[in-house]
ZAMARGU-4260 file (C-alpha; in steps of 0.2 Angstrom, whole numbers, plus 5000, padded with zeros to 4 digits):
<rodrens>
0) 4939/5066/5255 | 4947/5071/5239 | 4938/5073/5222 | 4943/5056/5216 | 4936/5046/5231
5) 4920/5058/5231 | 4916/5053/5213 | 4919/5035/5216 | 4907/5036/5231 | 4895/5045/5221
10) 4895/5032/5207 | 4893/5018/5221 | 4877/5027/5227 | 4870/5029/5210 | 4873/5010/5206
15) 4864/5005/5222 | 4850/5017/5217 | 4849/5007/5201 | 4849/4990/5209 | 4835/4996/5221
20) 4825/5003/5207 | 4826/4986/5198 | 4821/4976/5213 | 4806/4987/5217 | 4799/4986/5200
25) 4796/4967/5198 | 4781/4962/5188 | 4778/4979/5180 | 4786/4989/5166 | 4798/5002/5173
30) 4810/5012/5162 | 4827/5017/5170 | 4839/5028/5160 | 4857/5025/5166 | 4868/5039/5159
35) 4886/5036/5157 | 4897/5043/5144 | 4912/5032/5146 | 4913/5014/5140 | 4926/5008/5152
40) 4916/5015/5167 | 4900/5008/5161 | 4907/4991/5158 | 4914/4991/5176 | 4897/4997/5183
45) 4888/4983/5173 | 4900/4970/5180 | 4898/4976/5198 | 4878/4977/5197 | 4875/4959/5200
50) 4884/4960/5217 | 4872/4974/5223 | 4855/4967/5215 | 4846/4952/5220 | 4837/4951/5204
55) 4844/4942/5188 | 4846/4954/5174 | 4846/4949/5156 | 4857/4959/5144 | 4853/4964/5127
60) 4867/4971/5116 | 4860/4981/5101 | 4869/4979/5084 | 4872/4994/5073 | 4860/4988/5060
65) 4845/4986/5072 | 4830/4997/5068 | 4816/4993/5081 | 4820/4992/5099 | 4804/4984/5104
70) 4805/4970/5091 | 4824/4967/5095 | 4820/4965/5113 | 4805/4953/5110 | 4815/4943/5097
75) 4830/4940/5108 | 4819/4936/5123 | 4807/4925/5113 | 4796/4916/5126 | 4807/4920/5141
80) 4800/4931/5154 | 4815/4939/5163 | 4815/4948/5179 | 4824/4963/5172 | 4832/4968/5155
85) 4847/4979/5152 | 4850/4986/5135 | 4868/4991/5129 | 4874/4998/5113 | 4861/5012/5109
90) 4875/5024/5105 | 4881/5012/5091 | 4864/5011/5082 | 4866/5018/5064 | 4848/5024/5063
95) 4846/5029/5081 | 4833/5044/5077 | 4823/5032/5067 | 4823/5019/5081 | 4818/5031/5094
100) 4804/5038/5084 | 4797/5021/5081 | 4799/5017/5100 | 4789/5033/5104 | 4775/5026/5092
105) 4774/5009/5101 | 4775/5015/5119 | 4759/5006/5123 | 4767/4990/5117 | 4781/4992/5130
110) 4769/4995/5144 | 4758/4981/5139 | 4770/4967/5134 | 4786/4970/5144 | 4781/4968/5163
115) 4798/4970/5170 | 4811/4984/5173 | 4820/4990/5157 | 4837/4998/5160 | 4844/5008/5145
120) 4862/5013/5146 | 4863/5030/5137 | 4876/5044/5134 | 4873/5063/5133 | 4870/5062/5115
125) 4858/5047/5116 | 4848/5057/5129 | 4847/5072/5118 | 4840/5061/5104 | 4828/5053/5116
130) 4821/5070/5121 | 4820/5075/5103 | 4813/5059/5094 | 4804/5049/5109 | 4799/5063/5121
135) 4784/5052/5128 | 4795/5037/5130 | 4809/5047/5138 | 4797/5056/5150 | 4793/5039/5158
140) 4811/5036/5163 | 4819/5037/5180 | 4836/5045/5177 | 4852/5039/5186 | 4868/5047/5182
145) 4886/5041/5183 | 4902/5052/5183 | 4920/5048/5178 | 4925/5032/5187 | 4942/5035/5194
150) 4955/5024/5202 | 4971/5030/5212 | 4981/5034/5196 | 4978/5053/5196 | 4974/5066/5209
155) 4958/5072/5201 | 4946/5070/5187 | 4952/5085/5177 | 4970/5078/5177 | 4963/5061/5172
160) 4953/5068/5157 | 4967/5078/5150 | 4979/5063/5152 | 4968/5051/5144 | 4964/5063/5130
165) 4983/5065/5127 | 4986/5046/5128 | 4972/5043/5116 | 4978/5055/5103 | 4996/5050/5105
170) 4991/5032/5102 | 4982/5037/5086 | 4998/5046/5079 | 5009/5031/5085 | 4997/5019/5076
175) 4999/5028/5060 | 5018/5029/5062 | 5021/5011/5067 | 5008/5002/5055 | 5017/4992/5042
180) 5006/5000/5028 | 4997/5017/5026 | 4983/5018/5039 | 4970/5026/5028 | 4957/5022/5041
185) 4963/5023/5059 | 4952/5011/5069 | 4941/5019/5082 | 4946/5008/5097 | 4964/5014/5097
190) 4969/5022/5113 | 4960/5024/5130 | 4945/5034/5125 | 4933/5030/5111 | 4928/5045/5099
195) 4911/5048/5107 | 4920/5048/5124 | 4931/5061/5118 | 4916/5072/5115 | 4910/5069/5133
200) 4927/5072/5140 | 4929/5089/5131 | 4912/5094/5137 | 4916/5089/5155 | 4932/5099/5154
205) 4923/5114/5147 | 4911/5113/5162 | 4925/5114/5173 | 4932/5129/5164 | 4948/5120/5158
210) 4957/5126/5143 | 4967/5113/5133 | 4985/5116/5128 | 4988/5120/5109 | 4996/5103/5105
215) 4981/5093/5112 | 4969/5104/5103 | 4979/5101/5087 | 4979/5082/5090 | 4960/5083/5093
220) 4957/5093/5077 | 4967/5079/5068 | 4955/5066/5075 | 4940/5077/5069 | 4947/5076/5052
225) 4948/5057/5053 | 4930/5057/5058 | 4925/5068/5044 | 4934/5058/5031 | 4926/5042/5037
230) 4909/5051/5034 | 4914/5056/5016 | 4914/5075/5022 | 4930/5079/5013 | 4928/5098/5015
235) 4926/5097/5033 | 4940/5084/5035 | 4952/5097/5026 | 4946/5111/5038 | 4950/5100/5053
240) 4967/5094/5046 | 4972/5112/5042 | 4968/5118/5059 | 4979/5104/5066 | 4993/5109/5054
245) 4992/5127/5059 | 4999/5122/5076 | 5012/5109/5070 | 5017/5120/5055 | 5013/5138/5059
250) 5018/5145/5042 | 5005/5134/5033 | 4999/5139/5016 | 4980/5143/5018 | 4968/5132/5008
255) 4951/5137/5002 | 4937/5125/5004 | 4918/5124/5003 | 4905/5114/5011 | 4906/5097/5019
260) 4906/5086/5004 | 4918/5094/4992 | 4934/5103/4994 | 4940/5118/4983 | 4958/5119/4976
265) 4971/5131/4983 | 4971/5148/4975 | 4988/5148/4966 | 4992/5130/4966 | 5011/5135/4966
270) 5015/5128/4983 | 5008/5111/4979 | 5013/5109/4961 | 5031/5110/4961 | 5036/5092/4960
275) 5046/5085/4946 | 5059/5071/4945 | 5072/5082/4952 | 5063/5083/4968 | 5065/5064/4970
280) 5084/5066/4969 | 5085/5067/4988 | 5078/5050/4989 | 5091/5037/4987 | 5091/5033/4968
285) 5092/5016/4962 | 5095/5015/4944 | 5096/4997/4940 | 5082/4984/4942 | 5094/4971/4938
290) 5103/4976/4955 | 5087/4974/4964 | 5083/4957/4957 | 5100/4950/4964 | 5098/4957/4981
295) 5094/4940/4988 | 5111/4935/4985 | 5119/4949/4994 | 5130/4942/5008 | 5136/4958/5015
300) 5129/4975/5021 | 5140/4986/5011 | 5125/4994/5003 | 5120/5001/5020 | 5136/5010/5023
305) 5128/5027/5018 | 5116/5025/5033 | 5119/5036/5048 | 5120/5026/5064 | 5112/5009/5059
310) 5112/5004/5077 | 5099/5017/5082 | 5084/5008/5074 | 5073/5004/5088 | 5059/5016/5083
315) 5062/5013/5064 | 5073/5029/5063 | 5089/5030/5054 | 5096/5044/5065 | 5101/5047/5082
320) 5089/5057/5094 | 5104/5069/5098 | 5103/5076/5081 | 5086/5083/5084 | 5076/5086/5099
325) 5061/5075/5104 | 5049/5090/5103 | 5055/5095/5085 | 5055/5077/5080 | 5037/5075/5085
330) 5032/5092/5076 | 5040/5086/5060 | 5032/5069/5061 | 5015/5076/5064 | 5017/5089/5050
335) 5021/5075/5038 | 5006/5065/5044 | 4994/5079/5043 | 5000/5085/5026 | 4998/5067/5020
340) 4980/5066/5025 | 4976/5083/5018 | 4983/5077/5002 | 4973/5061/5003 | 4957/5072/5003
345) 4962/5081/4988 | 4967/5065/4979 | 4950/5058/4983 | 4941/5073/4977 | 4950/5071/4961
350) 4944/5053/4960 | 4926/5059/4962 | 4928/5073/4949 | 4928/5074/4930 | 4941/5081/4918
355) 4949/5093/4918 | 4945/5097/4936 | 4951/5081/4943 | 4969/5085/4937 | 4969/5101/4947
360) 4965/5092/4963 | 4978/5078/4959 | 4991/5092/4957 | 4987/5099/4974 | 4988/5081/4981
365) 5005/5079/4973 | 5012/5094/4981 | 5005/5089/4998 | 5012/5071/4997 | 5029/5078/4992
370) 5029/5090/5007 | 5025/5075/5018 | 5040/5065/5011 | 5051/5080/5014 | 5047/5081/5032
375) 5051/5063/5034 | 5067/5065/5025 | 5072/5079/5037 | 5070/5066/5051 | 5080/5053/5041
380) 5065/5042/5043 | 5067/5032/5028 | 5055/5019/5035 | 5041/5032/5033 | 5047/5038/5016
385) 5046/5020/5011 | 5028/5018/5017 | 5021/5034/5010 | 5030/5036/4994 | 5019/5025/4984
390) 5004/5037/4986 | 5014/5050/4977 | 5016/5038/4963 | 4997/5035/4963 | 4995/5053/4959
395) 5008/5053/4945 | 5000/5038/4938 | 4983/5048/4937 | 4992/5063/4930 | 5001/5052/4917
400) 5018/5059/4922 | 5027/5044/4916 | 5045/5050/4917 | 5043/5056/4935 | 5033/5040/4939
405) 5048/5029/4932 | 5060/5038/4943 | 5049/5036/4958 | 5046/5018/4956 | 5065/5014/4955
410) 5068/5025/4971 | 5053/5016/4980 | 5061/4999/4975 | 5077/5004/4982 | 5070/5010/4998
415) 5059/4995/5001 | 5074/4983/4998 | 5084/4992/5011 | 5070/4992/5024 | 5068/4973/5020
420) 5087/4970/5024 | 5084/4980/5040 | 5071/4968/5045 | 5055/4977/5040 | 5039/4966/5037
425) 5024/4968/5026 | 5032/4978/5012 | 5027/4965/4998 | 5011/4975/4993 | 5022/4991/4991
430) 5035/4982/4981 | 5022/4975/4970 | 5014/4992/4967 | 5031/4999/4962 | 5033/4985/4949
435) 5015/4990/4944 | 5020/5008/4941 | 5035/5002/4930 | 5023/4991/4920 | 5011/5005/4917
440) 5025/5017/4912 | 5032/5004/4900 | 5015/5001/4893 | 5012/5019/4889 | 5029/5021/4881
445) 5026/5006/4870 | 5039/4995/4878 | 5027/4979/4878 | 5040/4966/4883 | 5046/4976/4898
450) 5028/4980/4903 | 5024/4962/4903 | 5039/4957/4914 | 5035/4971/4927 | 5017/4966/4927
455) 5022/4948/4930 | 5034/4953/4944 | 5020/4963/4952 | 5009/4948/4952 | 5022/4937/4959
460) 5026/4949/4973 | 5008/4952/4978 | 5005/4933/4978 | 5017/4932/4993 | 5005/4942/5004
465) 4996/4930/5015 | 4977/4928/5012 | 4975/4929/5031 | 4975/4945/5042 | 4990/4955/5039
470) 5000/4961/5054 | 4994/4978/5058 | 4995/4978/5077 | 5007/4988/5086 | 5016/4986/5103
475) 5008/5002/5109 | 4990/4995/5105 | 4993/4979/5114 | 5000/4989/5129 | 4985/5000/5129
480) 4973/4985/5129 | 4982/4977/5143 | 4980/4992/5154 | 4962/4992/5151 | 4960/4974/5158
485) 4943/4966/5153 | 4933/4977/5142 | 4917/4977/5131 | 4917/4966/5116 | 4922/4978/5102
490) 4928/4973/5084 | 4947/4974/5084 | 4953/4989/5075 | 4966/4978/5067 | 4953/4967/5059
495) 4944/4983/5052 | 4960/4989/5045 | 4964/4972/5037 | 4947/4972/5029 | 4952/4988/5020
500) 4969/4981/5016 | 4963/4965/5008 | 4951/4975/4997 | 4966/4985/4991 | 4976/4970/4988
505) 4962/4963/4978 | 4962/4979/4967 | 4980/4979/4965 | 4980/4961/4959 | 4967/4965/4946
510) 4977/4980/4941 | 4992/4970/4937 | 4982/4957/4928 | 4975/4971/4917 | 4992/4978/4914
515) 4998/4960/4910 | 4984/4958/4898 | 4986/4974/4889 | 5005/4970/4886 | 5000/4953/4880
520) 4988/4960/4868 | 5000/4971/4860 | 5012/4956/4859 | 4999/4947/4849 | 4995/4935/4864
525) 4976/4937/4862 | 4971/4921/4871 | 4982/4924/4886 | 4976/4942/4887 | 4958/4937/4887
530) 4961/4925/4901 | 4970/4938/4912 | 4956/4951/4909 | 4943/4939/4914 | 4953/4935/4930
535) 4954/4954/4933 | 4935/4955/4933 | 4933/4946/4949 | 4934/4962/4959 | 4918/4970/4965
540) 4914/4985/4954 | 4909/4995/4969 | 4927/4994/4976 | 4933/5005/4962 | 4921/5008/4948
545) 4933/5019/4938 | 4946/5005/4938 | 4933/4992/4934 | 4927/5001/4919 | 4945/5001/4913
550) 4944/4982/4913 | 4928/4982/4904 | 4935/4994/4891 | 4949/4982/4888 | 4937/4967/4885
555) 4925/4977/4875 | 4931/4991/4864 | 4934/4991/4845 | 4949/5003/4846 | 4958/5013/4858
560) 4975/5020/4863 | 4981/5002/4866 | 4973/4995/4850 | 4959/4983/4847 | 4952/4974/4862
565) 4948/4957/4865 | 4929/4953/4865 | 4927/4962/4849 | 4943/4956/4841 | 4938/4938/4844
570) 4921/4941/4837 | 4911/4941/4854 | 4901/4955/4848 | 4886/4953/4860 | 4897/4952/4875
575) 4906/4967/4869 | 4890/4977/4867 | 4883/4972/4884 | 4899/4977/4892 | 4898/4994/4883
580) 4880/4996/4891 | 4887/4991/4908 | 4900/5004/4907 | 4887/5017/4904 | 4877/5011/4918
585) 4892/5012/4930 | 4895/5029/4924 | 4877/5034/4928 | 4877/5026/4945 | 4893/5034/4951
590) 4889/5051/4943 | 4903/5054/4930 | 4895/5048/4914 | 4880/5058/4911 | 4867/5050/4898
595) 4866/5031/4897 | 4858/5028/4880 | 4846/5014/4879 | 4850/5006/4896 | 4839/5007/4912
600) 4842/5019/4926 | 4850/5011/4942 | 4851/5019/4960 | 4865/5032/4962 | 4880/5025/4972
605) 4893/5033/4982 | 4911/5031/4977 | 4921/5023/4992 | 4935/5033/4999 | 4952/5025/4997
610) 4957/5014/5012 | 4940/5014/5021 | 4935/4996/5025 | 4921/4988/5015 | 4911/4983/5030
615) 4910/4991/5047 | 4895/4982/5053 | 4897/4978/5071 | 4913/4990/5073 | 4914/5004/5085
620) 4913/5018/5073 | 4917/5037/5073 | 4899/5041/5068 | 4886/5033/5057 | 4894/5031/5041
625) 4885/5038/5026 | 4890/5023/5015 | 4880/5011/5026 | 4865/5014/5014 | 4875/5020/4998
630) 4860/5019/4986 | 4850/5034/4982 | 4837/5039/4970 | 4844/5041/4952 | 4847/5059/4948
635) 4837/5058/4932 | 4822/5053/4943 | 4825/5065/4957 | 4825/5080/4946 | 4810/5076/4935
640) 4792/5073/4937 | 4796/5055/4941 | 4801/5059/4959 | 4782/5063/4961 | 4778/5046/4954
645) 4790/5038/4967 | 4782/5048/4981 | 4764/5043/4976 | 4769/5025/4974 | 4777/5024/4991
650) 4762/5033/4998 | 4751/5019/4991 | 4762/5006/4998 | 4761/5013/5015 | 4742/5013/5014
655) 4731/4999/5018 | 4719/5004/5004 | 4731/4998/4991 | 4736/4980/4991 | 4740/4978/4972
660) 4747/4991/4961 | 4749/4989/4942 | 4761/5001/4934 | 4758/5002/4915 | 4765/5013/4901
665) 4771/5012/4883 | 4787/5003/4878 | 4802/5015/4882 | 4793/5026/4894 | 4804/5021/4908
670) 4795/5009/4919 | 4810/4998/4923 | 4820/5014/4927 | 4807/5020/4938 | 4807/5004/4948
675) 4825/5001/4949 | 4832/5019/4949 | 4818/5027/4960 | 4806/5016/4969 | 4818/5003/4976
680) 4831/5015/4983 | 4816/5026/4989 | 4808/5011/4998 | 4825/5006/5006 | 4826/5023/5014
685) 4808/5022/5020 | 4800/5016/5037 | 4781/5014/5035 | 4773/5015/5052 | 4785/5005/5062
690) 4790/4993/5048 | 4806/4993/5038 | 4803/4989/5019 | 4811/4975/5009 | 4808/4978/4990
695) 4811/4962/4980 | 4812/4965/4961 | 4809/4951/4949 | 4810/4952/4930 | 4814/4934/4924
700) 4800/4921/4924 | 4807/4905/4916 | 4805/4897/4934 | 4796/4910/4944 | 4795/4901/4960
705) 4813/4897/4961 | 4818/4914/4955 | 4807/4923/4968 | 4813/4912/4982 | 4831/4916/4977
710) 4828/4934/4977 | 4819/4934/4993 | 4832/4924/5002 | 4846/4937/4995 | 4835/4951/5002
715) 4833/4944/5019 | 4852/4939/5020 | 4856/4957/5015 | 4847/4964/5031 | 4853/4949/5042
720) 4836/4940/5044 | 4836/4921/5043 | 4824/4912/5033 | 4810/4903/5041 | 4816/4890/5053
725) 4833/4891/5046 | 4827/4883/5030 | 4833/4888/5013 | 4822/4896/5000 | 4833/4888/4987
730) 4828/4870/4991 | 4822/4858/4977 | 4806/4857/4987 | 4803/4875/4984 | 4784/4880/4982
735) 4773/4895/4983 | 4767/4890/5000 | 4785/4891/5007 | 4787/4908/5000 | 4770/4913/5008
740) 4775/4907/5025 | 4791/4917/5024 | 4782/4932/5019 | 4771/4930/5034 | 4786/4927/5045
745) 4794/4943/5039 | 4779/4952/5048 | 4786/4946/5064 | 4802/4955/5060 | 4793/4971/5058
750) 4796/4970/5039 | 4785/4975/5025 | 4789/4965/5009 | 4785/4973/4993 | 4786/4961/4978
755) 4789/4970/4962 | 4786/4960/4946 | 4794/4970/4932 | 4791/4967/4913 | 4777/4956/4919
760) 4770/4954/4901 | 4785/4942/4899 | 4776/4930/4911 | 4762/4926/4899 | 4774/4921/4885
765) 4784/4910/4896 | 4768/4901/4903 | 4756/4898/4889 | 4745/4885/4898 | 4732/4890/4911
770) 4738/4878/4925 | 4755/4888/4928 | 4746/4904/4926 | 4733/4899/4939 | 4747/4894/4951
775) 4754/4912/4950 | 4737/4921/4952 | 4733/4910/4967 | 4749/4915/4975 | 4745/4933/4971
780) 4729/4931/4980 | 4737/4924/4995 | 4749/4939/4995 | 4735/4951/4994 | 4727/4944/5010
785) 4744/4946/5020 | 4744/4963/5027 | 4762/4966/5027 | 4764/4961/5009 | 4762/4973/4994
790) 4762/4968/4976 | 4767/4978/4961 | 4765/4972/4943 | 4774/4983/4930 | 4770/4980/4912
795) 4767/4987/4895 | 4750/4994/4893 | 4746/4985/4877 | 4746/4968/4887 | 4735/4974/4902
800) 4721/4963/4895 | 4730/4947/4900 | 4727/4952/4918 | 4709/4949/4916 | 4713/4930/4917
805) 4714/4931/4936 | 4695/4936/4936 | 4689/4923/4925 | 4680/4908/4934 | 4679/4894/4935
810) 4697/4888/4933 | 4695/4870/4938 | 4677/4867/4942 | 4675/4878/4958 | 4664/4893/4959
815) 4677/4906/4962 | 4695/4899/4967 | 4701/4917/4966 | 4690/4923/4980 | 4705/4932/4987
820) 4703/4945/4973 | 4688/4951/4982 | 4700/4962/4992 | 4703/4973/4976 | 4684/4972/4971
825) 4688/4958/4958 | 4693/4972/4947 | 4711/4971/4943 | 4711/4985/4930 | 4701/4997/4940
830) 4708/5015/4942 | 4711/5011/4960 | 4724/4997/4955 | 4732/5004/4940 | 4746/5018/4940
835) 4749/5025/4922 | 4766/5031/4918 | 4768/5043/4904 | 4782/5052/4894 | 4791/5067/4901
840) 4784/5085/4899 | 4795/5098/4891 | 4799/5105/4908 | 4804/5088/4915 | 4815/5084/4900
845) 4824/5101/4902 | 4827/5098/4920 | 4834/5081/4917 | 4846/5087/4904 | 4852/5102/4915
850) 4855/5091/4930 | 4863/5076/4921 | 4875/5088/4911 | 4879/5098/4927 | 4883/5082/4937
855) 4894/5075/4924 | 4903/5092/4919 | 4896/5090/4901 | 4890/5108/4900 | 4878/5112/4886
860) 4874/5129/4879 | 4856/5134/4886 | 4851/5138/4868 | 4856/5120/4863 | 4845/5113/4878
865) 4830/5123/4872 | 4832/5117/4854 | 4835/5099/4859 | 4819/5099/4870 | 4809/5106/4856
870) 4816/5093/4844 | 4813/5079/4856 | 4795/5084/4861 | 4789/5086/4843 | 4771/5090/4839
875) 4764/5081/4855 | 4775/5091/4867 | 4780/5075/4876 | 4798/5068/4877 | 4801/5049/4877
880) 4814/5045/4891 | 4823/5032/4881 | 4825/5044/4866 | 4831/5058/4877 | 4845/5046/4884
885) 4850/5040/4867 | 4851/5057/4859 | 4860/5064/4875 | 4872/5049/4874 | 4876/5053/4856
890) 4879/5072/4860 | 4891/5067/4874 | 4900/5054/4862 | 4903/5068/4849 | 4906/5082/4862
895) 4893/5093/4855 | 4890/5107/4867 | 4884/5122/4856 | 4868/5125/4846 | 4879/5128/4830
900) 4888/5112/4832 | 4871/5103/4834 | 4865/5111/4818 | 4880/5106/4809 | 4878/5088/4814
905) 4861/5087/4807 | 4851/5091/4823 | 4841/5076/4831 | 4840/5066/4814 | 4858/5067/4812
910) 4862/5061/4830 | 4850/5047/4828 | 4857/5042/4811 | 4875/5041/4819 | 4868/5031/4834
915) 4861/5019/4822 | 4877/5018/4813 | 4886/5015/4829 | 4874/5001/4834 | 4876/4993/4817
920) 4895/4993/4819 | 4893/4985/4836 | 4886/4970/4827 | 4903/4966/4820 | 4910/4969/4802
925) 4903/4953/4795 | 4886/4956/4802 | 4884/4975/4798 | 4875/4971/4781 | 4862/4960/4790
930) 4859/4973/4803 | 4856/4987/4790 | 4844/4975/4781 | 4835/4970/4797 | 4832/4989/4801
935) 4826/4992/4783 | 4814/4977/4783 | 4806/4984/4798 | 4800/4999/4788 | 4789/5000/4772
940) 4787/5012/4757 | 4772/5021/4766 | 4783/5026/4781 | 4776/5014/4793 | 4785/5002/4806
945) 4777/4985/4802 | 4778/4971/4815 | 4788/4956/4808 | 4792/4939/4815 | 4810/4932/4815
950) 4805/4919/4801 | 4798/4933/4790 | 4814/4943/4792 | 4825/4927/4788 | 4815/4924/4772
955) 4822/4940/4765 | 4840/4937/4771 | 4844/4921/4761 | 4861/4913/4766 | 4864/4927/4778
960) 4849/4922/4789 | 4861/4912/4801 | 4867/4929/4808 | 4850/4935/4812 | 4849/4929/4830
965) 4864/4939/4836 | 4859/4955/4826 | 4842/4955/4833 | 4848/4953/4851 | 4860/4968/4849
970) 4847/4979/4840 | 4834/4975/4854 | 4846/4979/4868 | 4851/4995/4859 | 4834/5002/4860
975) 4832/5003/4841 | 4820/4988/4840 | 4806/4983/4851 | 4803/4964/4854 | 4784/4961/4855
980) 4781/4945/4863 | 4767/4934/4856 | 4760/4917/4860 | 4763/4911/4842 | 4780/4919/4838
985) 4789/4935/4845 | 4788/4950/4833 | 4799/4964/4831 | 4796/4983/4827 | 4807/4998/4824
990) 4807/5009/4840 | 4805/5027/4832 | 4795/5033/4818 | 4808/5046/4812 | 4820/5032/4809
995) 4810/5026/4794 | 4814/5041/4783 | 4832/5039/4788 | 4833/5020/4783 | 4823/5023/4767
1000) 4835/5037/4761 | 4842/5033/4744 | 4860/5037/4750 | 4860/5021/4760 | 4856/5011/4745
1005) 4847/4998/4756 | 4833/4996/4743 | 4847/4991/4730 | 4854/4979/4742 | 4837/4971/4745
1010) 4834/4970/4726 | 4851/4961/4724 | 4847/4949/4738 | 4830/4945/4730 | 4838/4942/4713
1015) 4851/4931/4721 | 4837/4922/4730 | 4827/4920/4714 | 4842/4914/4705 | 4845/4901/4719
1020) 4827/4896/4718 | 4828/4894/4699 | 4843/4883/4701 | 4835/4873/4714 | 4820/4871/4703
1025) 4831/4865/4689 | 4840/4853/4700 | 4824/4847/4706 | 4817/4844/4688 | 4833/4836/4683
1030) 4833/4824/4698 | 4815/4820/4694 | 4820/4816/4675 | 4834/4805/4682 | 4822/4795/4693
1035) 4810/4792/4679 | 4824/4787/4667 | 4830/4775/4681 | 4813/4767/4683 | 4811/4764/4664
1040) 4828/4756/4663 | 4824/4745/4678 | 4808/4739/4669 | 4817/4736/4653 | 4829/4724/4663
1045) 4815/4715/4671 | 4807/4711/4654
</rodrens>
């Protein structure tokens, strides 16, 4: 018997053993571990099992997002009592280690509640993790192993593995070459073997003592590079790509790199930085766009006379195979491909970096992309040059090399048009991008009308792209699928690629709208420009946060390289200011912006790599992608004492001793930042016992029931959990009882819900009557009696006394309607419930400054950091977090990095003064005087910060009082003024004591302005009194005259 038949017979014996074990374990829990590394083999075995087993077996297929094995099985089976259950898909679970750890903890639940044999199909990798994370569970299992399933196609297993490895890697290169557009992300179901199966195949070959030929090794290294790129490990990706390139291009220039997350530039940079417009001359130069515009009218192919052998185009090549050997052709093709992907890593590292480092990476990418094009030119593969040339244009655009970009865009349009005449499909996005390049060149060279025309051409061209799935499949992919026959249900690689392409098309459309708006703005067409900028904003900021900030800048800023922007220009000052803060927030979230001013911290986000699909849920993947949970704790929290606060709060949430937590502190201490930038992302990464955690944050209380229902529904939808009985939490019949039912239902999904009511003091000023307050506190009591629900109230400490209302009885005649408060000892303000939050210590403040400036490449002199901390701490040795952010943002805005420069600028008082000036200017020219006066009115001659209502402020402003609403909104959002809610009327107070002396300084002449306003108001009052007296005399005279006539 040959090896092939022996392995097939062995698998049949193993399958019969599995069937017998299932039949023999009826009515009792029995764990059976079926190990098989190859999906096709497993699928055939699963399909064959019913023919050998007399027992019906239910199949449970896990999703990548599943977290708890036991709960998933129970929820799928519901009330059904199967004879046996078979579980597939363990290897695809994103958080497999977590799932297995939880499985080990609930082992008794399996034994007690699942009285049937349970078959888990596993791979070598899953088995290793089982032993590591669920040793008790794994020890219960009966192990059955299956080898490589062979047909009669090859003589032995070794030949099969090697052949299928080669066919798989060849299919991946073919996919890249034959795709209509750049395959930034190669789907993982291309070829015969999946990526995990390749690992198993290599191990099997190693056990057999086999050595791979160099070409196959190089192809597998390329595959490893793809895997690392998809996992955001750019340094590792470059390492694998260069090991691949070492075979395809033996004389490769060695590149340095470090770590798995970043890459380091090449040492001299010469080999990759030699591209200029002259290097583009070897591409067919098309110098006239007018010619391109009339190509549709061409009735002959004279333009194609310069092509060599037009008839030999079956593979998209413009040359005869006789001119170059097949082996050499493959070498040059793969050189070009690998060079491109190395360049893509450097390009992406530039996207993640700040100036001037980003330009260094982009220069390296530029050289690599040029080398890629050179290889395709050597092959006369103009189809490939057409497909890849625009990426070189992207680098030139980043480097602002407008002359070279102009030449490249013309060349690209010529190449694209030629390919279209040859029958190429799917080139509209590339053609649109070339027009976009030309629009950006014209815009930056002050040719406004030309920029507008090319931006419109780009929009018209991209609009021709179908909104459906673009054609990305290849004949090779279809043939591969046909040879496999029926296979497990996997997401199509084509659909995954299209997901990424649709995102890129959306970004392109927004870019062309932005370019169109900027050109219209310079042409004086403000209304059209505003409309197009608003249209450009429809993209999701996370798809390309840097580009999104460009759109915001166009809408917001007062001045810039391209002139005044639109919101400010049209007097929409509040919108402009809010966009400014949002820009700073995006910069903080994505790590390039440093300090954020008065805004609150948000979780750190990961910048998506170009071309990766936005959603890989359910897809067969390379490995668990790091961006599945992109939110992490904000740097400012992770590197300060606030991280300890986050840890302590999570510990309380995980304990049954704490049902309610009240976070309290002074205004500006960072309560909202702690919640949103630290606690929420921390909870999302936490499993408490066997429960996942769903944090729901609420800060708007105008209709708290509807708002909480909406937020809860959004949170459940985000983790693919349906609402109770399929009902909507947004229905008009929404009630606290409905929400309570849903919260209790969440427990059945092994979900711990944490309700966080931020800025909770606002609740008491929205609801002034006792009845709606009582409704909330009764809801709160119900939450506290639900074990899987925790409640956090976050509020300013000067409003803590309002919480005592929930302890007061009776509310409506009953002895104690709030009996549920017994669970917290009827003491809502006890130390056990409260969690005080204070200012930063000096050390914490110093750590935050050092880490933020390091991350944002805004390096401050150590002596400056010491002096800054000293100034911020003052006599109390505490640093207010908001004040640190404001002063840091001003340092950054003025590029102050040395102690000497800091002193020259007036130290902290000078920075705060200029920050005040900037906020006043943000109110708009016609409102600046009112803004200055409001700030002045919030001081007094004794150096205090008095509290004043809006009415009191308006009394001093006279005819300017109508501007007060806008000014107060901007001043409060800027952090300069605190809004103090009150049941009678909201009051306002200056934020900082040291601002009083600044606003009272004689140089500002605000007291003189106030005197003039008072005199004007007095004169107005005198005139009004005179008019009133005159009117009174007139009325008396009229009355006397009337009496005279009567007589």
